[in-house]
N, CA, C and O atoms as a MOPAC input file, in Angstrom:
PM7 MOZYME 1SCF
protein

 N     16.35100 1     5.21500 1     5.69200 1
 C     15.13900 1     4.41400 1     5.57700 1
 C     14.10300 1     5.19800 1     4.78700 1
 O     14.01300 1     6.42300 1     4.86800 1
 N     13.32900 1     4.44700 1     4.02400 1
 C     12.25600 1     5.06400 1     3.25000 1
 C     10.94600 1     4.32200 1     3.51200 1
 O     10.92900 1     3.16300 1     3.92700 1
 N      9.86900 1     5.02900 1     3.25500 1
 C      8.53500 1     4.43400 1     3.27800 1
 C      7.95100 1     4.60300 1     1.88800 1
 O      7.87700 1     5.71800 1     1.37000 1
 N      7.54300 1     3.51100 1     1.29100 1
 C      6.77100 1     3.56300 1     0.06300 1
 C      5.31000 1     3.44900 1     0.49900 1
 O      4.87900 1     2.40800 1     0.99600 1
 N      4.56300 1     4.52300 1     0.30800 1
 C      3.15100 1     4.53700 1     0.69400 1
 C      2.30700 1     4.25200 1    -0.54500 1
 O      2.40700 1     4.94800 1    -1.55500 1
 N      1.48100 1     3.22500 1    -0.44900 1
 C      0.54000 1     2.89600 1    -1.51600 1
 C     -0.83200 1     3.28500 1    -0.98600 1
 O     -1.35500 1     2.67100 1    -0.05600 1
 N     -1.40800 1     4.32300 1    -1.60200 1
 C     -2.60900 1     4.95100 1    -1.05400 1
 C     -3.79200 1     4.75100 1    -1.99400 1
 O     -3.68900 1     4.93500 1    -3.20700 1
 N     -4.90800 1     4.37200 1    -1.40300 1
 C     -6.13800 1     4.13800 1    -2.14800 1
 C     -7.13800 1     5.22100 1    -1.76300 1
 O     -7.74100 1     5.15000 1    -0.69200 1
 N     -7.32400 1     6.23400 1    -2.63000 1
 C     -8.22000 1     7.34100 1    -2.28800 1
 C     -9.64800 1     6.87400 1    -2.02200 1
 O    -10.12800 1     5.90300 1    -2.60800 1
 N    -10.30500 1     7.59300 1    -1.12600 1
 C    -11.71900 1     7.32900 1    -0.84800 1
 C    -12.52100 1     7.91400 1    -2.00400 1
 O    -12.60200 1     9.13200 1    -2.16000 1
 N    -13.10700 1     7.04600 1    -2.80700 1
 C    -13.90000 1     7.46600 1    -3.95200 1
 C    -15.28600 1     6.85900 1    -3.83200 1
 O    -15.43900 1     5.64100 1    -3.74500 1
 N    -16.28900 1     7.71900 1    -3.83000 1
 C    -17.67600 1     7.27600 1    -3.68900 1
 C    -18.02600 1     6.25100 1    -4.77000 1
 O    -17.72900 1     6.44400 1    -5.94900 1
 N    -18.66500 1     5.15600 1    -4.34200 1
 C    -19.11200 1     4.13800 1    -5.27300 1
 C    -18.05500 1     3.11700 1    -5.66300 1
 O    -18.35900 1     2.16400 1    -6.38100 1
 N    -16.81600 1     3.29400 1    -5.20300 1
 C    -15.75400 1     2.34400 1    -5.52200 1
 C    -15.71100 1     1.26000 1    -4.44600 1
 O    -16.11800 1     1.48900 1    -3.30700 1
 N    -15.21800 1     0.08600 1    -4.81400 1
 C    -15.16500 1    -1.03000 1    -3.86000 1
 C    -13.73900 1    -1.25300 1    -3.36300 1
 O    -12.76600 1    -0.94000 1    -4.04900 1
 N    -13.64300 1    -1.80100 1    -2.16100 1
 C    -12.35300 1    -2.20300 1    -1.59700 1
 C    -12.61300 1    -3.37400 1    -0.66400 1
 O    -13.27800 1    -3.22100 1     0.36000 1
 N    -12.09100 1    -4.54600 1    -1.01500 1
 C    -12.27100 1    -5.76500 1    -0.22600 1
 C    -11.10000 1    -5.86900 1     0.75100 1
 O    -10.04600 1    -6.41700 1     0.42700 1
 N    -11.31000 1    -5.33300 1     1.94500 1
 C    -10.23100 1    -5.28300 1     2.94100 1
 C     -9.79100 1    -6.67900 1     3.37100 1
 O     -8.60200 1    -6.90500 1     3.60000 1
 N    -10.71600 1    -7.60700 1     3.48300 1
 C    -10.36100 1    -8.96400 1     3.90300 1
 C     -9.40900 1    -9.61100 1     2.89000 1
 O     -8.39000 1   -10.18500 1     3.27300 1
 N     -9.74000 1    -9.51900 1     1.61600 1
 C     -8.84600 1   -10.05800 1     0.58100 1
 C     -7.50300 1    -9.35300 1     0.62900 1
 O     -6.45400 1    -9.99400 1     0.56900 1
 N     -7.53800 1    -8.04200 1     0.73800 1
 C     -6.31200 1    -7.24000 1     0.75300 1
 C     -5.37100 1    -7.68700 1     1.87000 1
 O     -4.17600 1    -7.87700 1     1.64500 1
 N     -5.91600 1    -7.85400 1     3.07300 1
 C     -5.08400 1    -8.22800 1     4.22000 1
 C     -4.62600 1    -9.68400 1     4.15500 1
 O     -3.45300 1    -9.97800 1     4.38800 1
 N     -5.54000 1   -10.58800 1     3.84200 1
 C     -5.22600 1   -12.02500 1     3.90900 1
 C     -4.51100 1   -12.55400 1     2.67200 1
 O     -3.70100 1   -13.47400 1     2.77600 1
 N     -4.79700 1   -11.99200 1     1.51400 1
 C     -4.19600 1   -12.49700 1     0.27900 1
 C     -3.08000 1   -11.57200 1    -0.23200 1
 O     -1.92200 1   -11.97200 1    -0.35600 1
 N     -3.46200 1   -10.33900 1    -0.52100 1
 C     -2.52600 1    -9.42600 1    -1.18000 1
 C     -1.32300 1    -9.08800 1    -0.29900 1
 O     -0.17900 1    -9.24000 1    -0.72700 1
 N     -1.57300 1    -8.63600 1     0.91500 1
 C     -0.45200 1    -8.23100 1     1.77100 1
 C      0.39500 1    -9.42800 1     2.20200 1
 O      1.59900 1    -9.28400 1     2.41500 1
 N     -0.20700 1   -10.58700 1     2.33100 1
 C      0.57100 1   -11.79200 1     2.61200 1
 C      1.54300 1   -12.05300 1     1.47200 1
 O      2.69900 1   -12.40800 1     1.69900 1
 N      1.06500 1   -11.87300 1     0.24600 1
 C      1.92700 1   -12.08100 1    -0.92900 1
 C      3.01200 1   -11.00900 1    -1.00000 1
 O      4.15300 1   -11.31300 1    -1.34500 1
 N      2.67500 1    -9.76700 1    -0.68000 1
 C      3.67900 1    -8.69400 1    -0.63700 1
 C      4.81300 1    -9.08500 1     0.30700 1
 O      5.98800 1    -8.97700 1    -0.04500 1
 N      4.45800 1    -9.53400 1     1.49600 1
 C      5.47500 1    -9.90400 1     2.48400 1
 C      6.28600 1   -11.11300 1     2.02700 1
 O      7.49700 1   -11.15100 1     2.24100 1
 N      5.65200 1   -12.09300 1     1.40700 1
 C      6.36200 1   -13.27700 1     0.90800 1
 C      7.38100 1   -12.91600 1    -0.17700 1
 O      8.51100 1   -13.40400 1    -0.17000 1
 N      6.96000 1   -12.05200 1    -1.11000 1
 C      7.82600 1   -11.72500 1    -2.24400 1
 C      8.86700 1   -10.66400 1    -1.90600 1
 O     10.02400 1   -10.77500 1    -2.31100 1
 N      8.46400 1    -9.65200 1    -1.17500 1
 C      9.36500 1    -8.52100 1    -0.92500 1
 C     10.15000 1    -8.63500 1     0.37700 1
 O     11.14600 1    -7.93500 1     0.55900 1
 N      9.71300 1    -9.51000 1     1.28900 1
 C     10.46100 1    -9.70500 1     2.53300 1
 C     11.91100 1   -10.07100 1     2.26500 1
 O     12.80900 1    -9.44200 1     2.82400 1
 N     12.16700 1   -11.07000 1     1.42500 1
 C     13.54700 1   -11.43700 1     1.12400 1
 C     14.30000 1   -10.37800 1     0.30800 1
 O     15.51800 1   -10.46000 1     0.15300 1
 N     13.56900 1    -9.38400 1    -0.21300 1
 C     14.19600 1    -8.35500 1    -1.04100 1
 C     14.39500 1    -7.03900 1    -0.28300 1
 O     14.68600 1    -6.00800 1    -0.88900 1
 N     14.23900 1    -7.07800 1     1.03700 1
 C     14.53900 1    -5.88900 1     1.82800 1
 C     13.36200 1    -5.20800 1     2.47900 1
 O     13.54100 1    -4.17600 1     3.12600 1
 N     12.15200 1    -5.74700 1     2.33300 1
 C     11.01000 1    -5.15900 1     3.03100 1
 C     11.22000 1    -5.33700 1     4.52800 1
 O     11.26100 1    -6.46200 1     5.02700 1
 N     11.35200 1    -4.23800 1     5.23300 1
 C     11.61600 1    -4.28300 1     6.68000 1
 C     10.33300 1    -4.39500 1     7.49500 1
 O     10.27200 1    -5.12200 1     8.48700 1
 N      9.31100 1    -3.66400 1     7.06100 1
 C      8.05000 1    -3.63800 1     7.80400 1
 C      6.94500 1    -3.22500 1     6.85100 1
 O      7.15800 1    -2.42600 1     5.94000 1
 N      5.77100 1    -3.77600 1     7.07000 1
 C      4.59200 1    -3.38900 1     6.30300 1
 C      3.46500 1    -3.09300 1     7.28200 1
 O      3.16700 1    -3.88900 1     8.17300 1
 N      2.85000 1    -1.93500 1     7.09800 1
 C      1.71000 1    -1.54100 1     7.92000 1
 C      0.56100 1    -1.18200 1     6.99400 1
 O      0.77100 1    -0.64400 1     5.90700 1
 N     -0.64800 1    -1.48400 1     7.42900 1
 C     -1.83000 1    -1.11000 1     6.67500 1
 C     -2.70000 1    -0.23600 1     7.57300 1
 O     -3.06100 1    -0.62200 1     8.68400 1
 N     -3.02400 1     0.94600 1     7.06600 1
 C     -3.85300 1     1.89900 1     7.79100 1
 C     -5.19700 1     2.00300 1     7.08500 1
 O     -5.25200 1     2.21800 1     5.87500 1
 N     -6.28000 1     1.85000 1     7.84000 1
 C     -7.61800 1     2.00200 1     7.27500 1
 C     -8.14500 1     3.36200 1     7.69300 1
 O     -8.21800 1     3.66500 1     8.88400 1
 N     -8.51200 1     4.18100 1     6.71800 1
 C     -9.00900 1     5.52400 1     7.00800 1
 C    -10.33200 1     5.49400 1     7.74500 1
 O    -11.23900 1     4.74100 1     7.39100 1
 N    -10.43500 1     6.32800 1     8.78100 1
 C    -11.66700 1     6.40500 1     9.56200 1
 C    -12.40300 1     7.72400 1     9.36200 1
 O    -13.63100 1     7.74200 1     9.27100 1
 N    -11.65900 1     8.83100 1     9.29400 1
 C    -12.28900 1    10.14500 1     9.18800 1
 C    -11.27900 1    11.15200 1     8.67400 1
 O    -10.07000 1    10.92200 1     8.70200 1
 N    -11.80200 1    12.27000 1     8.20700 1
 C    -10.95200 1    13.38500 1     7.80700 1
 C    -10.64800 1    14.27900 1     9.01000 1
 O    -10.93800 1    13.91600 1    10.15000 1
 N    -10.07800 1    15.41400 1     8.75600 1
 C     -9.66400 1    16.31100 1     9.83500 1
 C    -10.78200 1    17.08600 1    10.50200 1
 O    -10.60200 1    17.61000 1    11.60100 1
 N    -11.93100 1    17.16600 1     9.85300 1
 C    -13.07600 1    17.89100 1    10.39900 1
 C    -14.18700 1    16.91200 1    10.76500 1
 O    -14.31100 1    15.86500 1    10.13000 1
 N    -14.99500 1    17.23000 1    11.77400 1
 C    -16.10300 1    16.35200 1    12.14600 1
 C    -17.01300 1    16.05600 1    10.94700 1
 O    -17.40500 1    16.96200 1    10.21300 1
 N    -17.33400 1    14.78800 1    10.76800 1
 C    -18.21600 1    14.36900 1     9.69300 1
 C    -17.56200 1    14.24900 1     8.33600 1
 O    -18.20000 1    13.81300 1     7.37800 1
 N    -16.30600 1    14.62500 1     8.23700 1
 C    -15.59100 1    14.55300 1     6.96100 1
 C    -15.04700 1    13.13800 1     6.76300 1
 O    -14.45900 1    12.57600 1     7.68700 1
 N    -15.23300 1    12.54800 1     5.57000 1
 C    -14.68300 1    11.21100 1     5.34100 1
 C    -13.16300 1    11.25000 1     5.22200 1
 O    -12.57700 1    12.28400 1     4.90200 1
 N    -12.55100 1    10.12700 1     5.47900 1
 C    -11.09500 1    10.00700 1     5.31700 1
 C    -10.74000 1    10.21600 1     3.85200 1
 O    -11.45800 1     9.72900 1     2.97800 1
 N     -9.65300 1    10.92500 1     3.55500 1
 C     -9.26300 1    11.10600 1     2.16200 1
 C     -8.83300 1     9.80300 1     1.48900 1
 O     -8.92300 1     9.67500 1     0.26800 1
 N     -8.36600 1     8.83600 1     2.28400 1
 C     -7.90900 1     7.55100 1     1.75000 1
 C     -8.62700 1     6.41400 1     2.46500 1
 O     -8.77100 1     6.42900 1     3.68800 1
 N     -9.07800 1     5.42500 1     1.68900 1
 C     -9.70200 1     4.23300 1     2.27200 1
 C     -8.65900 1     3.42500 1     3.02100 1
 O     -8.86800 1     3.00400 1     4.15800 1
 N     -7.51400 1     3.21400 1     2.34500 1
 C     -6.43200 1     2.39300 1     2.90000 1
 C     -5.10900 1     2.99500 1     2.45900 1
 O     -4.97700 1     3.49300 1     1.34100 1
 N     -4.13200 1     2.94200 1     3.35600 1
 C     -2.75200 1     3.31000 1     3.02600 1
 C     -1.85900 1     2.17800 1     3.52000 1
 O     -1.90000 1     1.81300 1     4.69500 1
 N     -1.05400 1     1.62700 1     2.61800 1
 C     -0.03800 1     0.64800 1     3.01400 1
 C      1.28400 1     1.38300 1     3.11600 1
 O      1.65400 1     2.13000 1     2.21000 1
 N      1.99400 1     1.17600 1     4.20800 1
 C      3.31500 1     1.76400 1     4.40500 1
 C      4.33800 1     0.63500 1     4.38100 1
 O      4.35100 1    -0.23600 1     5.25100 1
 N      5.19200 1     0.67300 1     3.36700 1
 C      6.19300 1    -0.37900 1     3.16500 1
 C      7.57200 1     0.21500 1     3.40600 1
 O      8.00100 1     1.12200 1     2.69300 1
 N      8.25500 1    -0.29700 1     4.40500 1
 C      9.55500 1     0.26100 1     4.79400 1
 C     10.70500 1    -0.53700 1     4.19000 1
 O     10.78800 1    -1.75600 1     4.34200 1
 N     11.57800 1     0.17000 1     3.51000 1
 C     12.80100 1    -0.38500 1     2.91700 1
 C     13.97900 1     0.48500 1     3.33500 1
 O     13.79000 1     1.61300 1     3.78900 1
 N     15.18300 1    -0.03200 1     3.18500 1
 C     16.37400 1     0.75300 1     3.50700 1
 C     16.59100 1     1.89900 1     2.52600 1
 O     16.97700 1     2.99800 1     2.92400 1
 N     16.34100 1     1.63800 1     1.23800 1
 C     16.62200 1     2.63500 1     0.20300 1
 C     15.54600 1     2.63000 1    -0.87700 1
 O     14.78700 1     1.67000 1    -1.01500 1
 N     15.49600 1     3.71200 1    -1.63300 1
 C     14.61400 1     3.78100 1    -2.79500 1
 C     14.98500 1     2.68000 1    -3.77900 1
 O     14.10800 1     2.04800 1    -4.36700 1
 N     16.27000 1     2.45300 1    -3.95700 1
 C     16.74600 1     1.44100 1    -4.89600 1
 C     16.27200 1     0.03900 1    -4.50400 1
 O     15.92500 1    -0.76200 1    -5.37200 1
 N     16.25600 1    -0.25700 1    -3.20800 1
 C     15.77800 1    -1.57000 1    -2.75600 1
 C     14.29600 1    -1.73800 1    -3.09000 1
 O     13.87500 1    -2.80500 1    -3.53700 1
 N     13.51200 1    -0.69100 1    -2.87200 1
 C     12.08900 1    -0.74000 1    -3.22200 1
 C     11.91500 1    -0.92100 1    -4.72900 1
 O     11.11700 1    -1.74600 1    -5.17200 1
 N     12.65600 1    -0.15400 1    -5.50100 1
 C     12.54200 1    -0.23900 1    -6.95700 1
 C     12.95700 1    -1.61100 1    -7.48200 1
 O     12.37600 1    -2.11000 1    -8.44500 1
 N     13.95500 1    -2.21700 1    -6.85500 1
 C     14.37700 1    -3.56000 1    -7.24800 1
 C     13.26000 1    -4.57400 1    -6.95800 1
 O     12.99700 1    -5.46300 1    -7.76900 1
 N     12.61300 1    -4.43400 1    -5.80300 1
 C     11.50500 1    -5.32800 1    -5.45400 1
 C     10.35000 1    -5.15900 1    -6.43800 1
 O      9.75000 1    -6.14200 1    -6.87200 1
 N     10.04100 1    -3.91400 1    -6.78900 1
 C      8.97100 1    -3.65800 1    -7.75300 1
 C      9.35400 1    -4.23300 1    -9.11100 1
 O      8.51500 1    -4.81800 1    -9.79600 1
 N     10.59600 1    -4.07500 1    -9.49900 1
 C     11.04200 1    -4.62200 1   -10.77500 1
 C     10.91300 1    -6.12900 1   -10.83800 1
 O     10.59300 1    -6.69000 1   -11.88700 1
 N     11.16200 1    -6.78500 1    -9.71600 1
 C     11.11100 1    -8.24700 1    -9.68300 1
 C      9.68600 1    -8.78500 1    -9.60200 1
 O      9.37200 1    -9.79700 1   -10.22800 1
 N      8.81800 1    -8.11700 1    -8.83800 1
 C      7.49800 1    -8.68600 1    -8.55700 1
 C      6.34600 1    -7.69700 1    -8.71000 1
 O      5.20500 1    -8.02900 1    -8.39000 1
 N      6.62200 1    -6.51000 1    -9.18300 1
 C      5.57800 1    -5.50100 1    -9.30800 1
 C      4.45400 1    -5.90300 1   -10.23800 1
 O      3.28800 1    -5.61800 1    -9.96600 1
 N      4.79100 1    -6.55900 1   -11.32900 1
 C      3.76500 1    -6.96200 1   -12.29300 1
 C      2.73500 1    -7.87700 1   -11.63100 1
 O      1.53200 1    -7.69700 1   -11.81900 1
 N      3.20400 1    -8.85400 1   -10.86100 1
 C      2.28600 1    -9.76100 1   -10.16700 1
 C      1.45700 1    -9.02300 1    -9.12900 1
 O      0.24000 1    -9.19300 1    -9.06400 1
 N      2.11900 1    -8.20000 1    -8.31200 1
 C      1.41100 1    -7.54200 1    -7.21800 1
 C      0.45200 1    -6.47400 1    -7.71200 1
 O     -0.68600 1    -6.40800 1    -7.24600 1
 N      0.88500 1    -5.63800 1    -8.64300 1
 C     -0.02000 1    -4.61900 1    -9.16400 1
 C     -1.10800 1    -5.25600 1   -10.03800 1
 O     -2.19700 1    -4.70000 1   -10.17800 1
 N     -0.81600 1    -6.40700 1   -10.61600 1
 C     -1.82000 1    -7.14000 1   -11.36800 1
 C     -2.92200 1    -7.71100 1   -10.49700 1
 O     -4.00200 1    -8.03500 1   -10.99100 1
 N     -2.65500 1    -7.83600 1    -9.20000 1
 C     -3.63300 1    -8.35700 1    -8.24600 1
 C     -4.63500 1    -7.29100 1    -7.80700 1
 O     -5.68400 1    -7.62500 1    -7.25500 1
 N     -4.33600 1    -6.03300 1    -8.03900 1
 C     -5.17800 1    -4.93200 1    -7.55600 1
 C     -6.64800 1    -5.10800 1    -7.94500 1
 O     -7.50400 1    -4.92200 1    -7.08000 1
 N     -6.99600 1    -5.45200 1    -9.18500 1
 C     -8.42000 1    -5.60900 1    -9.53500 1
 C     -9.14800 1    -6.67700 1    -8.72700 1
 O    -10.37900 1    -6.68400 1    -8.69400 1
 N     -8.41800 1    -7.57600 1    -8.07600 1
 C     -9.06000 1    -8.59900 1    -7.25300 1
 C     -9.62300 1    -8.03400 1    -5.95400 1
 O    -10.48100 1    -8.66500 1    -5.33700 1
 N     -9.16000 1    -6.85500 1    -5.52100 1
 C     -9.68100 1    -6.29900 1    -4.27500 1
 C    -10.22100 1    -4.88300 1    -4.38800 1
 O    -10.89500 1    -4.41400 1    -3.47000 1
 N     -9.94500 1    -4.18100 1    -5.49600 1
 C    -10.47300 1    -2.82300 1    -5.61000 1
 C    -10.53400 1    -2.36500 1    -7.05500 1
 O     -9.84100 1    -2.89100 1    -7.92500 1
 N    -11.38100 1    -1.37000 1    -7.28900 1
 C    -11.41400 1    -0.69300 1    -8.57600 1
 C    -10.89400 1     0.74100 1    -8.43700 1
 O    -11.11900 1     1.58600 1    -9.30400 1
 N    -10.19900 1     0.99100 1    -7.33500 1
 C     -9.55800 1     2.28000 1    -7.07900 1
 C     -8.13700 1     2.21900 1    -7.62600 1
 O     -7.43100 1     1.23400 1    -7.40900 1
 N     -7.71500 1     3.25900 1    -8.33000 1
 C     -6.34400 1     3.33000 1    -8.81600 1
 C     -5.44400 1     3.79800 1    -7.67400 1
 O     -5.63200 1     4.90200 1    -7.16400 1
 N     -4.46600 1     2.98100 1    -7.26100 1
 C     -3.60800 1     3.38400 1    -6.14900 1
 C     -2.64300 1     4.48900 1    -6.55200 1
 O     -2.23200 1     4.59900 1    -7.70700 1
 N     -2.29800 1     5.30400 1    -5.56000 1
 C     -1.27300 1     6.32400 1    -5.70900 1
 C     -0.07500 1     5.86900 1    -4.88500 1
 O     -0.24100 1     5.31400 1    -3.79900 1
 N      1.13400 1     6.10100 1    -5.40000 1
 C      2.34400 1     5.68100 1    -4.70000 1
 C      3.21300 1     6.90100 1    -4.43900 1
 O      3.42900 1     7.73000 1    -5.32300 1
 N      3.70800 1     6.99900 1    -3.20800 1
 C      4.65700 1     8.04800 1    -2.85200 1
 C      5.78200 1     7.41000 1    -2.06200 1
 O      5.54300 1     6.61500 1    -1.15300 1
 N      7.00300 1     7.76000 1    -2.41100 1
 C      8.17300 1     7.29900 1    -1.66200 1
 C      8.68100 1     8.47500 1    -0.84700 1
 O      8.90000 1     9.56400 1    -1.37800 1
 N      8.86500 1     8.24800 1     0.44000 1
 C      9.29600 1     9.30400 1     1.35800 1
 C     10.47200 1     8.82100 1     2.18800 1
 O     10.58300 1     7.63500 1     2.49700 1
 N     11.33800 1     9.73900 1     2.54400 1
 C     12.44500 1     9.43500 1     3.44200 1
 C     11.98700 1     9.66600 1     4.88100 1
 O     11.32100 1    10.65800 1     5.17700 1
 N     12.34600 1     8.74700 1     5.76400 1
 C     12.04200 1     8.92600 1     7.19000 1
 C     13.08900 1     9.89900 1     7.74300 1
 O     14.28500 1     9.60500 1     7.73200 1
 N     12.63600 1    11.04400 1     8.21900 1
 C     13.58300 1    12.05100 1     8.70700 1
 C     13.47600 1    12.26800 1    10.21800 1
 O     14.31600 1    12.95600 1    10.79800 1
 N     12.47600 1    11.70300 1    10.85200 1
 C     12.34500 1    11.81600 1    12.30400 1
 C     11.71300 1    10.56000 1    12.84500 1
 O     11.51000 1    10.44300 1    14.05300 1

């Protein structure tokens, strides 16, 4: 199993419309990628950093679980243009993507 994490760094002065992201964007992610192997999708909203008073390094992190890297890449190949094209509708933050293997 793998997790594709789509991370939106906390950047001062940048916008992020969480309501649109949850109700529109993530609904579309699940509709398009669910039939292509998306097992689970979680959205984490950053609250704080590791030290008192420190802001969270990321505003939002989406964790998308697939069986394999290839399954994720196939989903991105099929619908990535539409989904990544939607990003300006909810944020002006450039997302970072990391694919990780679940080892525990």
